[in-house]
C-alpha positions as CSV (number, residue, x, y, z in Angstrom):
1,M,56.1,-4.2,-55.9
2,D,59.5,-5.7,-55.8
3,K,60.7,-5.9,-52.3
4,V,63.9,-4.4,-51.3
5,P,66.6,-6.3,-49.5
6,E,66.5,-5.5,-45.8
7,E,70.3,-5.0,-46.1
8,K,70.1,-2.8,-48.9
9,N,67.0,-0.7,-47.5
10,P,67.9,2.6,-45.6
11,A,65.1,2.3,-43.7
12,K,66.3,-1.0,-41.9
13,N,70.3,-0.3,-42.5
14,P,71.1,3.0,-40.5
15,A,74.7,2.9,-41.6
16,L,73.5,3.7,-45.0
17,P,73.0,6.8,-46.3
18,A,69.2,8.1,-46.9
19,P,68.4,8.3,-50.3
20,E,68.8,11.8,-52.0
21,E,65.3,13.8,-51.4
22,W,62.9,14.1,-54.4
23,H,61.0,16.9,-55.2
24,P,58.2,18.0,-58.0
25,R,58.6,20.2,-60.8
26,H,55.1,22.2,-59.8
27,N,53.9,23.8,-56.5
28,P,52.8,20.9,-54.1
29,W,50.0,23.4,-53.1
30,I,48.4,22.7,-56.7
31,I,49.5,19.1,-56.6
32,A,47.5,18.6,-53.6
33,F,44.3,20.4,-55.4
34,S,44.7,17.9,-58.0
35,V,44.4,14.6,-56.1
36,M,42.3,15.9,-53.3
37,L,39.4,17.0,-56.0
38,A,38.9,13.6,-57.3
39,T,39.6,11.9,-53.4
40,F,36.8,14.5,-52.2
41,M,34.4,13.5,-55.0
42,E,35.1,9.8,-54.2
43,V,34.9,9.5,-50.3
44,L,31.9,11.8,-50.7
45,D,30.0,8.8,-52.9
46,T,30.5,6.7,-50.2
47,S,27.3,8.3,-48.2
48,V,26.0,10.8,-50.5
49,A,23.5,8.3,-52.0
50,N,22.2,6.9,-48.2
51,V,19.6,9.7,-47.8
52,S,18.4,8.8,-51.8
53,L,17.5,5.0,-51.5
54,P,13.6,5.7,-51.0
55,H,14.0,7.5,-54.4
56,I,16.3,5.0,-55.9
57,A,14.2,2.5,-55.0
58,G,10.8,3.7,-56.2
59,N,11.7,5.3,-59.3
60,L,13.2,1.8,-60.6
61,S,10.9,-0.1,-59.1
62,A,12.8,-2.2,-56.6
63,S,12.1,-2.6,-52.6
64,N,14.0,-0.5,-50.2
65,H,16.0,-3.7,-49.5
66,E,16.6,-4.5,-52.6
67,A,18.1,-0.5,-52.8
68,T,20.6,-1.2,-50.2
69,W,22.9,-2.9,-52.2
70,V,23.7,0.3,-54.2
71,L,25.4,1.1,-51.0
72,T,26.9,-2.4,-50.3
73,S,28.2,-2.9,-53.7
74,Y,30.3,-0.2,-53.9
75,L,32.1,-0.9,-50.2
76,V,32.8,-4.5,-50.9
77,A,34.1,-3.1,-54.4
78,N,36.0,-0.1,-52.5
79,A,37.3,-2.9,-50.0
80,I,38.9,-5.4,-52.4
81,I,41.0,-2.5,-54.1
82,L,42.2,-0.4,-51.2
83,P,45.0,-2.3,-49.9
84,T,46.1,-3.2,-53.8
85,A,46.8,0.1,-54.2
86,A,50.5,0.3,-54.1
87,W,50.7,-2.7,-56.7
88,F,48.6,-1.4,-58.9
89,S,50.5,1.9,-58.3
90,G,53.7,0.2,-59.3
91,F,52.6,-1.9,-61.9
92,F,50.9,1.0,-64.3
93,G,52.9,3.9,-62.9
94,R,51.3,5.9,-60.2
95,K,50.2,9.0,-62.6
96,R,48.9,6.5,-64.9
97,F,46.9,5.1,-62.1
98,L,45.7,7.9,-60.5
99,I,44.2,9.0,-63.7
100,L,42.7,5.3,-65.1
101,C,40.8,5.1,-61.4
102,I,39.6,8.8,-62.0
103,M,38.4,8.3,-65.5
104,L,36.8,4.8,-64.7
105,F,34.8,6.6,-61.4
106,T,33.8,9.2,-63.8
107,A,32.4,7.2,-66.9
108,A,30.7,5.1,-64.0
109,S,29.4,8.0,-62.4
110,A,27.8,8.4,-65.7
111,L,26.3,5.0,-66.4
112,C,24.8,5.5,-62.5
113,G,23.1,8.5,-63.4
114,L,21.7,6.6,-67.0
115,A,20.8,3.5,-64.8
116,H,17.4,1.8,-66.1
117,N,17.0,-0.7,-63.9
118,L,18.2,-1.7,-60.1
119,G,20.5,-4.3,-61.7
120,F,22.6,-1.7,-63.9
121,L,23.0,0.4,-61.1
122,I,24.5,-2.0,-59.1
123,V,26.9,-3.1,-61.9
124,A,27.5,0.4,-62.5
125,R,28.3,0.9,-58.6
126,I,31.1,-1.5,-58.3
127,I,32.9,-0.5,-61.4
128,Q,32.6,2.9,-59.2
129,G,33.8,1.5,-56.2
130,L,36.4,-0.3,-58.0
131,G,37.7,3.0,-59.3
132,G,37.8,4.9,-56.5
133,G,38.6,2.5,-54.2
134,A,42.6,3.1,-54.8
135,L,42.0,7.2,-55.2
136,Q,42.4,7.9,-51.1
137,P,45.8,5.9,-50.6
138,I,47.4,7.2,-54.1
139,A,46.5,10.9,-53.0
140,Q,47.9,10.2,-49.6
141,A,51.3,8.8,-51.0
142,I,51.4,11.7,-53.8
143,L,50.9,14.7,-50.9
144,L,53.8,12.7,-48.8
145,E,56.4,13.1,-51.7
146,S,55.4,16.1,-53.2
147,F,55.6,18.6,-49.7
148,P,58.8,19.0,-47.9
149,K,59.0,17.4,-44.4
150,E,58.5,20.2,-42.2
151,K,55.4,20.7,-44.3
152,R,53.6,17.2,-45.0
153,G,51.6,18.2,-41.5
154,Q,49.7,20.8,-43.2
155,A,49.4,18.3,-46.5
156,M,47.8,15.6,-43.9
157,A,45.7,18.5,-42.7
158,V,44.2,19.2,-46.2
159,Y,43.8,15.3,-47.0
160,A,42.0,15.1,-43.4
161,L,39.5,17.5,-44.3
162,G,38.6,16.0,-47.4
163,V,38.6,12.4,-46.1
164,V,36.3,13.9,-42.5
165,V,33.9,16.8,-44.3
166,A,33.1,14.6,-47.4
167,P,30.9,11.6,-45.8
168,I,29.6,14.3,-43.7
169,I,28.1,16.9,-46.0
170,G,27.2,13.5,-48.3
171,P,23.8,13.2,-46.8
172,T,23.0,17.0,-46.5
173,V,23.9,17.7,-50.3
174,G,22.5,14.2,-51.4
175,G,19.5,15.2,-49.6
176,W,19.3,18.6,-51.1
177,I,19.9,17.4,-54.8
178,T,17.4,14.7,-54.6
179,D,14.5,16.5,-52.9
180,N,15.2,20.0,-55.3
181,Y,16.6,18.2,-58.7
182,S,16.8,14.3,-59.1
183,W,18.7,11.2,-57.4
184,R,20.6,10.9,-60.9
185,W,22.1,14.2,-60.5
186,I,23.8,13.0,-57.0
187,F,25.8,10.9,-59.9
188,L,25.9,12.9,-63.1
189,I,27.6,16.1,-60.9
190,N,30.9,14.0,-60.8
191,L,31.2,14.3,-64.4
192,P,32.5,17.8,-64.7
193,I,34.6,17.4,-61.6
194,G,35.9,14.2,-63.0
195,I,37.4,15.7,-66.2
196,L,38.9,18.6,-64.3
197,A,40.5,16.4,-62.0
198,V,41.9,14.0,-65.3
199,F,43.3,16.9,-66.9
200,M,44.9,18.9,-63.5
201,A,46.2,15.0,-62.7
202,N,47.6,14.9,-66.1
203,A,49.1,18.3,-66.2
204,F,50.8,18.3,-62.4
205,V,51.4,15.1,-61.1
206,E,54.4,13.6,-61.5
207,D,56.0,9.8,-60.5
208,P,59.1,9.9,-57.9
209,P,62.3,8.0,-59.6
210,Y,61.8,5.0,-57.6
211,I,58.1,4.4,-58.6
212,K,59.8,4.7,-62.2
213,K,63.0,2.0,-61.1
214,N,60.6,-0.1,-59.0
215,R,58.2,-1.6,-61.7
216,A,56.2,-4.6,-60.3
217,L,56.5,-7.3,-62.7
218,S,54.3,-10.2,-61.8
219,I,50.9,-10.5,-59.6
220,D,49.8,-12.9,-57.4
221,Y,46.9,-13.8,-58.8
222,L,45.9,-16.3,-55.8
223,G,46.6,-13.8,-53.2
224,F,44.6,-11.0,-54.8
225,A,41.5,-13.6,-55.4
226,L,41.8,-14.9,-51.3
227,M,42.0,-10.9,-50.4
228,A,38.9,-10.6,-52.6
229,L,37.0,-12.8,-51.5
230,G,37.7,-12.3,-47.7
231,L,37.0,-9.2,-47.9
232,G,34.0,-8.8,-50.3
233,L,32.1,-11.1,-48.2
234,F,32.8,-9.7,-45.0
235,Q,31.9,-6.2,-46.1
236,V,28.3,-7.9,-47.2
237,I,28.1,-9.6,-43.8
238,M,28.7,-6.7,-41.9
239,D,25.8,-4.9,-44.3
240,K,23.3,-7.7,-44.3
241,G,24.2,-9.1,-40.8
242,Q,21.1,-7.2,-39.0
243,E,19.0,-7.5,-41.7
244,V,18.9,-11.3,-41.3
245,D,19.6,-11.8,-38.0
246,W,23.4,-12.7,-38.1
247,F,23.7,-16.7,-37.1
248,A,20.5,-17.8,-37.4
249,A,20.7,-17.5,-41.1
250,K,22.7,-20.4,-42.8
251,W,24.4,-18.2,-45.3
252,I,26.1,-15.7,-42.8
253,C,27.4,-18.8,-41.1
254,W,28.8,-20.4,-44.4
255,S,30.5,-16.9,-45.4
256,S,31.8,-16.5,-41.9
257,V,33.8,-19.7,-42.5
258,I,34.9,-18.6,-46.0
259,V,35.8,-15.7,-44.9
260,V,38.1,-16.7,-41.7
261,V,39.6,-19.6,-44.2
262,S,40.2,-17.3,-47.2
263,L,41.6,-14.5,-44.9
264,V,44.0,-16.8,-43.2
265,T,45.2,-18.4,-46.2
266,F,46.0,-14.8,-47.7
267,V,47.9,-13.5,-44.8
268,F,49.9,-16.9,-44.8
269,R,50.8,-16.3,-48.9
270,E,51.4,-12.6,-48.3
271,L,54.0,-13.6,-45.9
272,R,55.7,-16.3,-48.2
273,T,55.4,-15.0,-51.8
274,E,58.3,-13.2,-53.2
275,H,55.8,-10.3,-55.0
276,P,53.1,-10.2,-52.7
277,V,50.1,-8.1,-53.6
278,V,49.7,-6.5,-50.1
279,D,53.1,-6.2,-47.9
280,L,52.3,-7.4,-44.4
281,R,55.6,-7.2,-43.3
282,I,55.0,-4.0,-42.5
283,L,52.9,-4.9,-39.7
284,K,55.9,-5.2,-37.7
285,D,56.9,-1.7,-37.3
286,R,55.3,-0.8,-33.9
287,N,54.1,2.6,-34.7
288,F,52.7,1.6,-37.9
289,F,51.1,-1.5,-36.0
290,T,49.8,0.7,-33.2
291,G,48.4,3.6,-35.5
292,V,46.4,0.8,-37.6
293,C,44.5,-0.4,-34.4
294,I,44.1,3.3,-33.7
295,V,42.6,4.3,-36.7
296,T,40.3,0.9,-36.7
297,V,38.4,2.0,-33.6
298,I,38.5,5.8,-34.9
299,G,36.9,4.3,-38.0
300,A,33.9,3.0,-36.3
301,V,33.4,6.1,-33.9
302,L,33.4,8.1,-37.1
303,Y,31.0,5.8,-39.3
304,S,28.9,4.7,-36.4
305,T,28.2,8.5,-35.0
306,T,27.3,9.8,-38.4
307,A,25.0,6.5,-39.1
308,L,23.4,6.7,-35.6
309,L,22.3,10.5,-35.5
310,P,20.5,10.7,-38.8
311,M,18.5,7.5,-36.8
312,F,17.7,9.5,-34.1
313,L,17.0,13.1,-35.6
314,Q,14.5,11.2,-38.9
315,G,13.5,8.2,-36.4
316,L,12.6,9.7,-33.0
317,M,12.6,13.6,-33.7
318,G,10.8,13.9,-36.8
319,Y,13.2,15.6,-38.7
320,S,13.9,15.1,-42.6
321,A,16.6,13.9,-44.4
322,Y,17.9,17.7,-45.5
323,L,17.5,18.9,-41.9
324,S,19.1,15.6,-40.4
325,G,22.1,16.0,-43.0
326,L,22.1,19.9,-42.1
327,A,22.5,19.0,-38.2
328,L,25.7,16.8,-39.0
329,S,27.4,19.6,-41.2
330,P,28.3,21.4,-38.3
331,R,30.9,18.7,-37.4
332,G,32.7,19.7,-40.7
333,I,33.4,23.4,-39.3
334,G,34.9,21.6,-36.3
335,A,37.4,19.3,-38.5
336,F,38.2,22.3,-40.9
337,F,39.4,24.6,-38.3
338,T,41.4,22.1,-35.8
339,A,42.5,20.8,-38.9
340,L,44.4,24.1,-39.7
341,V,45.6,24.5,-36.5
342,V,46.9,21.0,-35.6
343,G,48.8,20.9,-39.4
344,R,50.7,24.2,-38.4
345,M,51.6,23.1,-34.6
346,I,52.1,19.0,-35.0
347,G,56.0,20.0,-35.3
348,K,56.3,21.9,-32.1
349,V,54.1,19.6,-30.0
350,D,54.2,15.9,-29.7
351,G,52.0,14.3,-31.6
352,R,51.0,11.8,-28.9
353,I,49.9,14.5,-27.1
354,F,47.3,15.5,-29.8
355,V,46.4,12.1,-30.5
356,A,45.5,11.8,-26.9
357,M,43.6,15.1,-26.4
358,G,41.7,14.1,-29.5
359,L,40.9,11.0,-28.3
360,G,39.5,12.3,-24.5
361,F,37.5,15.1,-26.3
362,L,36.0,13.3,-29.0
363,G,35.3,10.5,-26.2
364,I,33.7,13.2,-23.7
365,N,31.3,14.9,-26.9
366,C,30.2,11.5,-27.6
367,L,29.0,10.8,-24.1
368,A,27.5,14.6,-23.8
369,L,25.6,13.0,-27.1
370,G,24.6,9.9,-24.5
371,G,22.3,12.7,-22.8
372,I,20.0,13.0,-25.6
373,N,15.8,13.0,-25.0
374,L,12.8,13.4,-26.8
375,Q,12.5,17.1,-25.3
376,I,16.0,18.4,-27.3
377,G,16.4,20.9,-29.7
378,M,18.4,20.8,-32.6
379,S,21.3,23.5,-30.7
380,N,21.4,20.8,-27.9
381,V,22.8,18.2,-31.1
382,I,25.1,20.7,-32.3
383,W,27.4,21.3,-30.1
384,P,28.5,17.9,-29.2
385,I,28.4,17.2,-32.5
386,I,30.8,20.0,-33.5
387,G,33.3,18.7,-30.9
388,T,33.1,15.3,-32.2
389,G,34.4,17.0,-35.6
390,V,37.3,18.8,-33.2
391,G,38.3,15.7,-31.7
392,I,38.3,14.0,-34.9
393,S,40.7,16.3,-36.6
394,A,42.6,16.4,-33.4
395,I,43.3,12.8,-33.8
396,F,43.7,12.1,-37.5
397,V,47.1,14.6,-38.8
398,P,49.3,13.6,-35.9
399,L,48.0,9.9,-35.6
400,S,48.8,9.6,-39.7
401,I,52.3,11.0,-39.0
402,L,53.1,9.1,-36.0
403,A,52.1,5.6,-37.7
404,V,54.2,5.7,-40.9
405,G,56.8,8.3,-39.8
406,T,59.2,5.5,-38.7
407,L,59.0,3.7,-42.3
408,H,60.8,4.3,-45.4
409,K,59.5,6.3,-48.6
410,E,59.1,3.1,-50.6
411,E,56.7,1.7,-47.6
412,M,54.5,4.5,-47.8
413,G,52.2,3.5,-50.7
414,N,51.8,0.5,-49.2
415,A,51.2,1.7,-45.3
416,T,48.4,4.2,-47.0
417,G,46.4,1.5,-48.5
418,L,46.4,-0.4,-45.4
419,F,45.8,2.0,-43.7
420,N,42.7,3.6,-45.5
421,L,41.4,-0.1,-45.4
422,M,41.5,-0.6,-41.9
423,R,39.6,2.5,-41.4
424,N,37.0,1.2,-43.8
425,I,36.9,-2.3,-42.0
426,G,36.3,-0.1,-38.6
427,G,33.8,1.8,-39.9
428,S,31.9,-1.6,-41.5
429,V,32.2,-3.3,-38.0
430,G,31.0,0.1,-36.0
431,I,28.1,0.2,-37.7
432,A,27.0,-3.3,-37.8
433,L,27.8,-3.1,-34.0
434,T,26.1,-0.1,-33.2
435,T,23.0,-1.0,-35.4
436,T,22.7,-4.3,-33.9
437,M,23.3,-3.0,-30.3
438,L,20.2,-0.6,-31.1
439,A,17.3,-3.2,-32.4
440,R,18.9,-5.8,-28.9
441,M,18.9,-3.0,-26.7
442,S,15.5,-1.4,-27.6
443,Q,13.8,-4.8,-27.3
444,V,15.4,-5.1,-23.8
445,H,14.3,-1.6,-22.8
446,Q,10.6,-2.0,-24.3
447,S,10.6,-5.6,-22.0
448,I,11.8,-3.7,-18.7
449,L,9.3,-1.0,-19.3
450,V,6.6,-2.8,-20.0
451,G,6.4,-3.8,-16.4
452,H,5.2,-0.8,-15.3
453,L,2.2,-0.8,-17.3
454,T,-0.1,-2.4,-14.6
455,P,-2.8,-1.0,-12.7
456,Y,-1.0,-1.2,-9.8
457,D,1.4,1.3,-10.9
458,P,0.3,4.8,-10.0
459,A,2.8,6.9,-12.7
460,Y,0.9,4.4,-15.2
461,Q,-2.2,5.3,-13.9
462,I,-1.9,8.8,-13.7
463,M,-0.8,9.0,-17.6
464,F,-3.8,6.5,-18.9
465,Q,-6.4,8.6,-17.3
466,K,-4.8,11.7,-18.6
467,V,-4.4,10.2,-22.1
468,Q,-7.8,8.7,-22.2
469,G,-9.3,12.3,-21.0
470,L,-7.4,14.0,-23.6
471,L,-9.0,11.4,-26.5
472,A,-12.2,11.3,-25.3
473,H,-12.2,15.6,-25.6
474,A,-10.5,15.1,-29.0
475,G,-13.1,12.4,-30.6
476,G,-15.2,10.5,-27.9
477,G,-16.3,7.4,-28.3
478,I,-14.8,4.1,-26.8
479,T,-11.6,5.6,-25.7
480,N,-9.7,2.6,-23.9
481,P,-8.1,0.6,-26.9
482,L,-6.6,4.2,-28.4
483,A,-5.2,5.3,-25.1
484,Y,-3.3,1.9,-24.9
485,G,-2.2,2.3,-28.2
486,V,-1.2,5.7,-27.3
487,I,1.1,4.7,-24.0
488,Y,2.6,2.2,-26.3
489,Q,4.0,4.0,-28.6
490,D,5.6,6.3,-26.6
491,L,7.1,3.3,-24.4
492,V,8.7,2.3,-27.7
493,R,9.7,5.6,-28.5
494,Q,11.4,5.7,-24.9
495,A,12.8,2.4,-25.2
496,T,14.6,2.9,-28.5
497,L,15.9,6.3,-27.0
498,M,17.2,4.7,-24.1
499,A,19.1,2.4,-26.9
500,F,20.3,5.2,-28.8
501,V,22.0,6.5,-25.5
502,D,23.2,3.2,-24.9
503,N,25.6,3.3,-28.1
504,F,26.5,6.9,-28.1
505,R,27.9,6.1,-24.5
506,G,29.5,3.1,-25.5
507,V,31.4,5.0,-28.2
508,G,32.3,7.6,-25.8
509,M,33.7,5.2,-23.4
510,A,35.9,2.9,-26.0
511,C,37.3,6.5,-27.4
512,L,38.2,6.8,-23.7
513,L,39.8,3.4,-23.4
514,I,42.0,3.4,-26.0
515,I,44.0,6.5,-24.6
516,P,46.5,4.4,-23.2
517,G,47.5,2.8,-26.3
518,V,48.7,6.0,-27.7
519,F,51.8,6.2,-25.3
520,L,52.7,2.7,-27.4
521,F,54.2,5.3,-30.4
522,K,57.4,5.7,-30.6
523,K,58.1,9.7,-30.8
524,V,58.4,11.1,-34.4
525,I,59.7,14.6,-35.3
526,P,58.2,15.9,-38.2
527,A,61.3,18.3,-39.4
528,K,63.4,15.7,-39.0
529,G,62.5,12.0,-39.9
530,A,60.4,10.6,-42.5
531,V,56.6,11.7,-41.9
532,S,53.4,10.3,-42.6
533,A,50.6,9.2,-44.4
534,A,46.8,9.7,-42.6
535,H,43.4,9.0,-41.8
């Protein structure tokens, strides 16, 4: 999008009068429903396929390892499009681009549901990711422009509900549909929703005047290629690194070099070119830069806990995929009610207080999850999960307002793309880091615990005799090898549990440690200045 000269930009030159406020012709809540319908559908698809992978692999004659590309391909395509949403909105027009993205996403969903082999499904998921990647930042920008300044906190609360609740209920919905119908319906169900979203977007969404005037005339092909290569390979490395033991694999080493070179070159290119695909100069704004850093950490916390809890419940507690998804659902309850309260209070209370309190609450509840053991019931998990939902929702709405509250309207489209990209990158890094730590710390704890399995350890001797007696009573025969096996299996479970505890405690401490960074924000009052773009 054409760059507005700094001396002519009211955001940078206070001496200039602010542009006249634009208001849409339709009720902003109808517009909000129109854009959030498509956004909720897209965010849901980032997690709905997770629990269905074994069914997909079996039905398409693929291994579980090969089936993970169904997730990776979508995330790679998503990451490439996210930061370029502002440019494409300027090139095509925001309304036209939104409708195009919804149509592309819906058509790709149909292809996913009709896939006859894994290769076809992966190609369809790439197309789906390209169509869905821009929906989140476009929805944010439209919401910010459609609502009057005093109600933008409520608008962002609605947006936060969609992007926080959807990935939480995704595994539950996916598990239920797969168990009761077929994995294909997790994609085919998007068709009626997508058609309704296209109709509503065409009827109620409109472009503001400055979008029509500032149409992009050229594209930075080199910059786009560098960004696509760097972000795409980065996502693949994050997703596949643990499987191949990270830098023990040569392709990880070479790919990492390519990622660093391409992204560094991309940054220099975008800072120098006249029409950048992504305007990185926006990071000079202190509030936006601080918000990007914090949202990256929050993305890591949100996605890593969402990945860890089902692994714990299914792997150690024996829950089904549906039940483990159901156990996560209460996070949405906490997020829903908190977003409504925060959305109404955000103009009356300093947003920095909300973010700091939310981070503290989130950290404390993650530390509470660090108190799990193998004898807990579902209620012991549900309350900390509700608490994490409350914490996350208390953070996102005011964080969005603080992050872009000092930016001009013309910069919001670019800001929302970068904000969402960094949240997703944080999620990728968080999942990769916690799954790696889970595997490594399990080995560390196992090696420590094995040291107690000696004839000289009284506790071990008592346990061995007890297990040996139970086995003898159950079936007789030679029980020593079986007793050793039972005790070792229990040791592995205990070591894995301790690794989960380490992860939850580490995530909780990360939340608490970034609280001081909140006070780097300049104070933003929604009713008196430009407001936010969130999550």
